[in-house]
C-alpha positions as CSV (number, residue, x, y, z in Angstrom):
1,X,15.5,-9.7,-25.1
2,X,12.8,-10.1,-22.6
3,X,12.8,-10.8,-18.9
4,X,9.8,-12.3,-16.8
5,X,9.3,-13.3,-13.3
6,X,7.3,-16.6,-13.3
7,X,5.5,-17.4,-10.1
8,X,5.7,-21.2,-9.6
9,X,3.5,-23.3,-7.2
10,X,4.6,-26.4,-5.5
11,X,8.4,-26.0,-5.2
12,X,9.5,-27.3,-1.7
13,X,13.2,-28.2,-1.9
14,X,16.4,-27.8,-3.9
15,X,15.6,-30.7,-6.1
16,X,12.4,-28.9,-7.2
17,X,14.5,-25.8,-8.0
18,X,16.8,-28.0,-10.2
19,X,13.9,-29.6,-12.0
20,X,12.3,-26.3,-12.8
21,X,15.6,-24.7,-13.8
22,X,16.6,-27.6,-16.1
23,X,13.2,-27.6,-17.8
24,X,13.2,-23.9,-18.5
25,X,16.9,-23.6,-19.4
26,X,16.4,-26.4,-22.0
27,X,14.2,-24.2,-24.1
28,X,15.9,-22.8,-27.2
29,X,16.1,-19.0,-26.8
30,X,16.3,-19.0,-23.0
31,X,19.6,-17.1,-22.0
32,X,19.3,-17.1,-18.2
33,X,17.1,-18.8,-15.7
34,X,17.4,-18.1,-11.8
35,X,14.9,-20.2,-9.9
36,X,14.4,-19.1,-6.3
37,X,12.9,-21.5,-3.7
38,X,12.4,-18.8,-1.0
39,X,9.9,-16.8,-3.1
40,X,8.6,-19.5,-5.4
41,X,9.7,-17.7,-8.5
42,X,11.9,-18.0,-11.6
43,X,13.5,-15.0,-13.3
44,X,13.9,-15.9,-17.0
45,X,15.8,-13.9,-19.7
46,X,14.9,-15.0,-23.2
47,X,14.8,-13.8,-26.8
48,X,11.7,-13.1,-28.9
49,X,11.6,-16.6,-30.3
50,X,10.4,-18.0,-26.9
51,X,6.6,-18.3,-26.6
52,X,4.8,-18.0,-23.3
53,X,3.2,-21.4,-23.9
54,X,6.7,-23.0,-24.0
55,X,7.5,-21.6,-20.5
56,X,4.2,-22.8,-19.1
57,X,4.7,-26.2,-20.7
58,X,8.3,-26.5,-19.3
59,X,7.1,-25.7,-15.7
60,X,4.3,-28.2,-16.1
61,X,6.4,-30.9,-17.5
62,X,8.7,-30.5,-14.5
63,X,5.7,-31.2,-12.3
64,X,4.8,-27.7,-11.1
65,X,2.2,-25.1,-12.0
66,X,2.8,-21.5,-13.1
67,X,0.6,-19.3,-11.0
68,X,1.3,-16.1,-12.9
69,X,4.0,-13.9,-14.4
70,X,5.2,-10.3,-14.5
71,X,7.5,-8.5,-16.9
72,X,10.7,-7.2,-15.5
73,X,13.1,-4.5,-16.7
74,X,16.4,-5.8,-18.1
75,X,19.4,-4.4,-16.3
76,X,21.8,-3.2,-18.9
77,X,25.5,-3.3,-18.2
78,X,27.8,-0.3,-19.0
79,X,29.2,-2.5,-21.8
80,X,25.7,-2.9,-23.3
81,X,25.2,0.8,-23.2
82,X,28.5,1.5,-24.9
83,X,27.6,-0.8,-27.9
84,X,24.3,1.0,-28.7
């Protein structure tokens, strides 16, 4: 699993957040997507089958532009630790 913060340009309201969320969440292999209006970002958790181009295309199709991205550390729950 991977997690990225996507910096998204052009979101101005709750409807924008919904459009971006729905577009990213529709990608096969995306497990979680948290779109945040206040900082213009989406935190996306996905598996190795997802290509960066798919994320960029989803944001673009929703009508916005991805300005950049940065990898994030996945937070592991105690249950995850116990299963390893």
